[in-house]
C-alpha positions as CSV (number, residue, x, y, z in Angstrom):
1,K,-9.7,-14.0,9.6
2,K,-12.8,-11.9,9.2
3,G,-13.2,-11.8,12.9
4,F,-9.7,-10.4,13.4
5,E,-10.3,-7.8,10.7
6,A,-13.5,-6.8,12.4
7,L,-11.6,-6.5,15.7
8,A,-9.1,-4.1,14.1
9,E,-11.9,-1.9,12.7
10,T,-13.8,-1.9,16.0
11,A,-10.6,-0.7,17.8
12,K,-10.3,2.2,15.4
13,A,-14.0,3.1,15.6
14,E,-14.0,3.1,19.4
15,F,-11.0,5.4,19.6
16,K,-12.6,7.8,17.0
17,A,-15.8,7.7,19.0
18,E,-13.9,8.6,22.2
19,L,-12.1,11.5,20.4
20,K,-15.4,12.9,19.2
21,E,-17.1,12.5,22.6
22,V,-14.2,14.3,24.4
23,F,-14.2,17.3,22.2
24,E,-17.9,17.6,21.8
25,G,-18.1,17.5,25.6
26,L,-15.6,20.4,25.8
27,K,-17.5,22.4,23.2
28,S,-20.8,22.0,25.1
29,G,-19.2,23.1,28.4
30,A,-18.0,26.4,29.6
31,V,-14.7,26.2,27.6
32,E,-13.4,29.2,25.6
33,M,-13.3,28.7,21.9
34,R,-10.0,29.8,20.4
35,R,-8.6,30.2,16.8
36,I,-5.7,27.9,15.9
37,G,-3.9,31.1,14.7
38,D,-4.1,32.5,18.2
39,V,-2.8,29.6,20.2
40,C,0.4,28.8,18.2
41,E,3.1,30.3,16.0
42,N,2.9,29.5,12.3
43,L,6.3,28.9,10.8
44,D,5.3,28.4,7.2
45,S,7.5,31.2,6.0
46,R,10.6,29.2,7.0
47,R,9.7,26.1,5.0
48,I,11.9,25.3,2.0
49,P,11.0,22.7,-0.6
50,I,13.8,20.7,-2.3
51,T,13.2,18.9,-5.6
52,K,14.1,15.2,-5.5
53,A,16.9,15.8,-7.9
54,D,18.4,18.4,-5.6
55,R,18.2,16.5,-2.3
56,K,21.3,15.1,-0.8
57,S,20.8,12.0,1.2
58,G,21.5,12.3,5.0
59,E,20.3,11.6,8.5
60,Y,17.5,14.3,8.8
61,P,13.8,13.5,8.0
62,Y,12.3,15.5,5.1
63,Y,8.6,15.9,5.8
64,G,5.7,16.5,3.4
65,A,1.9,16.6,3.7
66,S,1.5,13.1,5.2
67,G,4.8,12.4,6.9
68,I,8.4,11.6,6.0
69,V,9.1,11.5,2.3
70,D,12.9,11.3,2.3
71,S,16.0,11.9,4.4
72,V,18.4,14.8,3.7
73,D,21.8,16.1,4.8
74,N,20.6,19.2,6.6
75,Y,17.8,20.6,8.7
76,I,15.8,23.9,9.0
77,F,13.9,23.2,12.2
78,D,15.0,21.9,15.6
79,G,12.4,21.3,18.3
80,D,8.8,20.1,18.8
81,Y,6.2,21.0,16.2
82,L,2.8,20.0,14.9
83,L,2.7,19.5,11.1
84,V,-0.7,19.9,9.4
85,S,-1.3,18.8,5.8
86,E,-1.6,21.8,3.5
87,D,-2.8,19.9,0.4
88,G,-3.6,16.5,-1.0
89,A,-6.5,14.1,-1.2
90,N,-5.8,12.9,2.3
91,L,-7.3,16.1,3.7
92,L,-10.7,14.6,2.8
93,A,-10.0,10.9,2.6
94,R,-8.2,10.8,6.1
95,T,-6.5,7.5,5.4
96,T,-3.6,8.8,7.5
97,P,-3.5,11.6,10.1
98,I,-3.6,15.2,8.7
99,A,-1.9,16.5,11.9
100,F,1.1,14.8,13.4
101,S,3.7,15.8,16.0
102,V,7.4,15.8,15.1
103,S,10.5,16.3,17.2
104,G,14.2,17.1,16.7
105,K,16.2,18.3,13.7
106,I,14.0,18.2,10.6
107,W,13.3,19.7,7.1
108,V,9.8,20.5,6.0
109,N,8.6,21.2,2.5
110,N,5.7,23.5,1.5
111,H,3.1,20.8,1.6
112,A,2.8,20.8,5.4
113,H,2.0,23.7,7.7
114,I,4.4,23.9,10.7
115,L,3.0,25.0,14.0
116,S,5.0,25.8,17.2
117,F,3.4,25.8,20.6
118,A,4.5,27.2,23.9
119,E,3.4,24.0,25.7
120,I,3.9,20.4,24.4
121,D,0.6,19.4,26.0
122,T,-1.2,22.0,24.0
123,Q,0.5,20.7,20.9
124,H,-0.7,17.2,21.5
125,F,-4.2,18.5,22.5
126,V,-4.5,20.3,19.2
127,E,-3.2,17.1,17.4
128,Y,-6.0,15.1,19.0
129,F,-8.5,17.8,18.1
130,F,-7.6,17.6,14.5
131,A,-8.1,13.8,14.7
132,S,-11.6,14.4,16.0
133,I,-12.9,16.7,13.3
134,S,-13.5,16.9,9.5
135,V,-11.8,19.9,7.8
136,A,-13.9,19.6,4.6
137,E,-15.6,22.9,5.2
138,Y,-12.2,24.7,5.4
139,V,-10.7,23.0,2.3
140,T,-10.7,24.6,-1.1
141,G,-10.0,23.1,-4.6
142,A,-11.6,20.1,-6.3
143,A,-8.8,18.5,-8.3
144,Q,-6.2,19.3,-5.5
145,P,-7.7,19.8,-2.1
146,K,-5.9,22.6,-0.1
147,L,-6.0,23.9,3.4
148,T,-4.6,27.4,3.2
149,Q,-2.8,29.0,6.1
150,S,-5.6,31.5,6.6
151,A,-8.2,28.8,6.6
152,L,-6.1,26.8,9.1
153,N,-5.7,29.8,11.3
154,D,-9.5,30.4,11.4
155,I,-10.4,26.9,12.7
156,T,-11.7,27.2,16.2
157,L,-11.3,24.7,19.0
158,P,-12.3,24.5,22.7
159,L,-9.2,25.2,24.7
160,P,-9.5,24.6,28.4
161,A,-6.9,25.4,31.1
162,L,-3.5,23.7,30.7
163,S,-4.1,21.3,33.6
164,I,-7.3,20.0,31.8
165,Q,-5.4,19.8,28.5
166,R,-2.9,17.5,30.2
167,R,-5.6,15.3,31.6
168,V,-7.3,15.1,28.2
169,V,-4.0,14.3,26.4
170,G,-3.2,11.6,29.0
171,G,-6.6,10.0,28.8
172,L,-6.6,10.0,25.0
173,S,-3.0,8.7,24.8
174,A,-4.0,5.8,27.0
175,A,-7.0,5.1,24.8
176,K,-5.0,5.3,21.6
177,A,-2.4,2.9,23.1
178,R,-5.2,0.4,23.9
179,A,-6.6,0.7,20.4
180,E,-3.2,0.2,18.8
181,K,-2.5,-2.8,20.9
182,L,-5.8,-4.4,19.8
183,E,-5.0,-3.6,16.2
184,V,-1.6,-5.2,16.4
185,K,-3.2,-8.4,17.9
186,A,-5.8,-8.3,15.2
187,R,-3.1,-8.0,12.4
188,E,-1.2,-10.9,14.0
189,G,-4.3,-13.0,14.0
190,V,-5.0,-12.2,10.4
191,A,-1.4,-13.2,9.5
192,V,-1.7,-16.5,11.4
193,C,-5.0,-17.3,9.6
194,E,-3.4,-16.5,6.3
195,T,-0.4,-18.8,7.1
196,M,-2.8,-21.6,8.1
197,R,-4.9,-21.1,4.9
198,K,-1.8,-21.4,2.7
199,A,-0.6,-24.5,4.6
200,I,-4.0,-26.2,4.2
201,L,-4.1,-25.4,0.4
202,K,-0.5,-26.7,0.0
203,E,-1.5,-30.0,1.7
204,A,-4.7,-30.3,-0.3
205,F,-2.9,-29.8,-3.7
């Protein structure tokens, strides 16, 4: 069981290392550094929070800082977007991604920044960039960590030509798929070991 758990952790670590290597390599090369606020449109002003008591159940995902928190009967955005956590402990803990792509008809509350890009490849490139860095230096607040819109806009990243962005996204997507496949196999192995352990204990007692 421990061997399978170690395999899962190794898969995650190797993908994180690859992310870091790619973006550090771009930074050290002759690649222009750009502000997040200059490479996308921030649509935060269009967000509308709905209290749980006022939500009407429906088919449209209702997003918060770390993903879908509910389903509602209407939507305020329709398209491809990158959501970035605005607040919450996960900005520092990073147990789940702080930047994640969404698509289609959705509703977003005021706990996630919503960014719109002219090119989907740039959106995914920026998504991987966020996965490669710590945002601790941009976060304010001790009790409730917060990444303000101005702080988000001031984060800089190496942004190469679109053709290179596409190659980077393709390579990292393939690496992520390999890592996820290994994690699935590791979880299946853990489950098998646990089933066998319970069966042995049952036979013994």
